[in-house]
N, C-alpha and C positions, 0 to 999 in steps of 0.2 A: 551569536545571530543576533543581530541588533535590535533595536526596538524602533519602534516608528513613530515616530517626530510630533512633540506634541500638541492636545487642539489651539493650545493657545497662537504657536506660533501657526501653525496652519489660516487661521483665521487672519492673524495680522500680515496675510504674505496676501490672500484670498482681499479684505478689505484696504488693501494698498492697490492692487492688479483695480479693485473697485473705482477706486483713488484717481486713476489713470496714468499707474505702474504698469511699462508691459509688463509680461511675465520672465523681461531676460534685465530689465533691472530686478523689481520686489527683488527677486532670485538674490540676485547680489549684493542689495537690502538687507537681505538679512542670509548670506551663505547656504541657500540651500540648493539645488541641480536647478535649473528652466524648465527640465521635463516636470519635473514633482508640482513649480507652483501650478505648472500648468494645469495639472493631471488638477490638485488639489481646488481650480476656478472651477478646470468643467465639471467638478464632482457638486463645489455646492454650485454651479446654475442648474444643475440636476435634480438634484437631492436635497439640496435645499442647507447641505451643512457639509465642509469639508471632514469631519471626521475618517480615522483611519478602520479598514476594513475589518472585519474581526479576519482573527489566526489564532490557528485551529481547529480541534476540535476531535471528533473522530467518525468519519465516514459509517455508512450502513452499509455491506455485504451486499453488495452488486447481483445476486444471485438471493436474500435472503424473500424474493418472493416466488423463489421453483424449493422453498423444500420440500414440500412434498413432493415433487414433484422429481425429484432425485432421490428422494430415500423410497417412495411407489422404487424408481429406475435400482435402482440396490436391494432392495427386500423380492425384484420378482431374475433377478440376476446378479447375487452377493458378489459373484466372482468377477465382478467388471471393474476394469484399469482404472484409474483418477487418466486416461490418455483417454481411451473410449468415449467416459462420460462426456470431456469436454470435447469433442467431436463429435461427437448427437448435440451439446450444446447448440456448439457453435453451427451443428445444422438446422438448429432450429429458430438461429436467428442471435443466439447473443455473445457477444465477442465478452471476451473472459480471459486472461491467461493459465498457464497452467497451476503455478502459486495459487492462481484465486478461487481456482476451484480444490486443491491436496488444503488450504488454508481455511473455508470453507468447509469440506467435509467432517476437520479435527474439527474446528471449534462445533460444532451438532453435533458432531462425537456419531461418529459412520461410519468412520474409518475403524480398520483390525492391522494387526500383524498379521502375515502375512510368512509361512514357514515356506520357501521349498519342498518335497516332498528328499531330496537327498538329506535336507536336514534333521528331520520326524524319523525319516528311518536308521538313524545312526544315533546311538548306547552314548548318554553326559560321556565327557571326562576329555582324554587329549587322541587324536585319533592314530592312529595304528600307524599309519607312516611317519611320525614327527617323533615314537620308542623305537625305532627302530631305527630312524639317525642316532638318537641318543642310547645309545643301550652302550654301553664299556662292551673292546673287543676284546678281551682278553687277554692282549701278544704285548708281551711287552720287551 
């Protein structure tokens, strides 16, 4: 990813535009795009400085304020699926993606691995089907 232009360059472009140059002329003189020169000039007028806006950082979870509700809901019905939880959140007016729900529940430590009934009843090790297929036939 490219870096932002320096504050010094931004201030020189804005000063040139305040001195009477158009955005096209200032952009050509300082070898930047006309749209960048115009944005810097507008930002200097509104905010007092053409400095770059902050980049990066971490966004908080959209569902952070719903932690108590989600915890209570999963305690009431521990077999609730994430799709079901997503549907309930959307019905409550919260616009969130499936991944957002999964990520929040996972980070909050509210999920656990569920095994289907057929896997719990099976003994550990290889299945009998695989053992039959690999057994030697005894004929040469």
